N, C-alpha and C positions, 0 to 999 in steps of 0.2 A: 749617623749621629752628628749632632751639632759640634762645631769646634768649641774647645774649652774657653770659658770666659770667666776670669776671676775678678775679684773686687779691685785689683790693682792693674788690670789691663787698661791701657790708655791709648789715646789718639796720637799717632806719630806727629811730631812737629820738627821740621828741618832746622829750626833755630837752635835746637838742643845740641847740634853737632859742634857748635862753636861757643858754648857758654863759658863764662869765667867762673872758676872754682876757687874758693878760699882755702888755703892750706897754711895754718898757723898765721893767719892774718894777711898773707900774700895772695894776690889775685893772679891766677894763671889760667891759660886756656886749657880746655878739656883734654886735648891730646898731649899736653905738656904736664898734666897734673900727676905728681908722683909722691909716694912716701917710701921710706926705707923698707927693705925686705926684713929688717930686724925689728920693725914696729910691732908692739905688743898685739895690736889688733889683727895684723896679718898672721903672726905666728900662733896666737892663742885665742883669738876672738875676745881679747881682754879689753873691754870698753863698753860704753853706753851710748845710746843714740836717741834721737827724736825725729819724727816726721812732722812737719808743720805746713800750714797752708797760708799762702799770701792771697788776700782777697781785696781788690781795689787798692792795692799798695799798702795794705796793713796786714799784720800777722794775727791770725785768729788764735785766741786763747793762749797768747804768748806766755803769760806769767805761769799758767798751769803747766805748760810744757817745760819751762825752765825749772820750775820746782821739782818736777819728776826727774829731769836730767841730773840735777844736783843731788837729789836724794839717792839716785842710783850710784853716782860717783862716790858719795859719802859711804855707802855700803861697801863698795869695792876699795875704799881707801885710795881713790884717785884724786889727786889735787888738780883741779882744772886750771887754776892759776889766773883766772879772770873773774871779775864780778859778773853777776847776771846782766847788769846793764852793759858791760863790755861785750858779752856774748850777743846780746840783742843788737848792739850797734854793728857787729860783724855781719849779722844776718841782713840788716838793712843795707850795709855796704854792698853785699852781693846783689841784692835786688836792684839797687840803684846802678851799679856797674853794668848790669845786664839790661837795664831799662825795662824792668818787669813790673807789672801791676797785678798779675795773677800768676802764681807758680806753686810748685810743690817743692819743699825744702827737705833735705836730709842733713841733719846736724849730727856729727859723729865725734866722740871724744874717746881716745884710747890712752892707756897708761903711758905710752911713749916708746922710745927706742930702747932696745936691749943691747947689752954688750955681747951677749951670747944668746942663742935661741933656747931659753929655758923659762919655766913658768914663774920662778921665784921673783916677786916684785923687787927684791933688793938688787937684782942685776939690771934694773932699768936705769938708763942714763939720760939725763936731760928732762925737759918738761913734757907734759901731756901733748899729744898730737890732736889738733882740732881742725876738722875738715867740714866745710859747708858746700853742699852741691844743691843748686837750684835749677829746676827744669820747668819748661812750659809743658804741663801735663794736665789733661782733662780725661775723666773716665769715658770709656766708649759708650755712646748712646744705646748700644745693644744691651748694656747692663740693665737698664730700666725696662727696655722693650721685651727682653727675654727672661730676665731673672736668672738666679744662680741655682745650680744643682749641687747639693752637698753629699759627701760620702763619709760615713762614720768610720774613722780609721782605728786600727788596734793600738796605734801609738798614743800613749796616755800623757796627760799633763801631770807634771810632778807637783808636789806640794811643798810647803815651806821646809819640811824636813830634808828635802833633796836640794833642788835649786828653786828658790822662791821665784814664782812667776811674776811677781811685782817688778822684778829687776829687768829692765829693758836692755839686755846685754847684746853685744855683737854676736855671741854664740847662739845660733838659732837652729841647731841640728835637730832638735826635737820637732820643731815646726816644719823643717825642710823634709824630714822623713815622712811626716803626715801628708804634706803636700804631694810628695812623690807617689805615695800609695793612692791618694784620691785621683790624681791624674792618670795613673796606670789603670785604674778602675773605670776611667772614662767620665769622671765627674769634674766639676769646676774647682772646688776647694774641699778641704777636709773639715769635718766636724769632730772635735776632740772631746773625750770624756776624761774625768779624773780617775784616780786609782780605785774609786768605789763604783764607778759606772755612771755617775751623775754627769750631766752635760756641763762642760767647762767653757769652751770657746772654740773658735775656728783657728786654722793655722796662721792666719794673718789678720783676722778681724775678730770682733766680738759678736755674740749671737743672742738674738732676742726672739721670743715668740709672743703672740697675742692669743689669749684664750678667754672667751666670754667677756670681752671688754677689758680684760686685765693684761698688763704688760709684765712679762717674766724674763729675767735673765739670771745667770748663775750667781751663786753667793759671792763670787769674786776671789775666793781663796786660791783658785787654781788658774787665774788668768791675770794678765797685765792690768794695772789700774788705768784703764783706757780713758783718755780725755774726752773723746766723742761719746763713749759709753756713759760717762758720768753726766755729760751735758744732755744727752737724750733722756736719761732718767730724770734730770732736773726739769726739762720742759714738759715731760709727761706728768710729773707731780704738780707743776704749776697749772697744768690744764685740768687738774682734778682727776686724773686717771689713776685707778688703783695700780700700784707699781710694786713689784716684789723682786728682791735679790734673794734667791732661794735655790735649794737643791731640787732638781727635777730630772726625769729620765727620758729616754727616747719614746716611751709610751706617750708622754705628754707632747712631745714634738710632732709625732706622726699625725696626731689628731688636732693640731693647732689650727686656728682660724687664719693666722698670718705668721710669717717669719721674715726676719731681715738681719743683715749684718751691719755693724757700724765700724767706721774707721776714719782717720783724718783725711785720707785721699778721696774716697768716694762718698763719704757721708753715710746715708742709709741706703743699702742696696737690697732689693727684694730677693727672697729665697722661695722658689716655687716647688722644689722637690728635695727630699732627704731620703737617701737609700732607696730610691725608686718609688717612694710614696709621695703623691701630690699633696701639697700643703694648701689648705683652704680651697676657695673657688677658683676655677680657671678664669683667667682674665686675658684680654688682648689689648692692643693699641701701643701707644708710645711709652706707657708706664703700666706694668703688670702688678705694681704694688697694691696691697689692700688699702682700704680707706684710712685705717688708723696709722699705717706706715706712712702714707702720704701726708696726713695731718702732722705727724711727728717730724717728718722731713722739713716741712715748711716752717714749723716752730724752731727747729734746730738751725735752719738757715738764717732765720731772723735773729736768733741769739748770736750766731757766729758773726754776722754783720755788726751787731751792736757791740760785741766785746772784742772785736779785732782792733788792734791799735798800731799806730805808727811810731816812728822814732821819737824819743822824748829827750 
């Protein structure tokens, strides 16, 4: 069996061993980067985060990412304590300090340090903790050449009545359990259903299928409001492709013409197998993506380059 290959597997880069990391605005070397064991994020997973992509020295879809970060913090009643412009400047500070023109960023905000390890926000002391990690990371080329195999896990995505999946929280146990099950079954990543059995999302990416020239993805009620997801829908509609956010089942997935995942890190990644069923036609070469997936990938890359921005 092939080694597992997820949408976040990356090519190792030795420069990452010595990157500078921003902790509350202070730049420190990777092996010296520390937060308190009383931090809310460490104790409780109490925080929100964003993954961002630096392209040619500019951050792609920066405003969309910051809007989602602040919306999540507002829901959790976390006061970030900085304006969006200030947070953007910290991101560019990290890029410039590391002399980066292409990188993957992890921006994390937690409620801050506790005076005792307990969940009540009222025992938080001091401001929010803001950490920015940037690394030289590129997806493995095998991702396009082999494609991904997904396993439908029994771990379901919760709805707004439980924990709203629009919230990009630090607590990802639901997704981690799904990822574990898929890996132990010998698959690359997990495909997750909602509480009714409709297709929701993957454990770390969003999921699309192509059927009869139409693009389908879930209704969005049981998945994160993905930035890449939204922009792929946008370029598909601009290209005149019939595009639907709707409920559909595994029956529709197994007989799809093409399937792919979306995410900030890898963009559009082909899916060639779900639960042992081959998806669409067998393809070989450097990219096993179907023709519509390839077209959408190029359109997404063009939009990404157009809407990436630098420091203002």
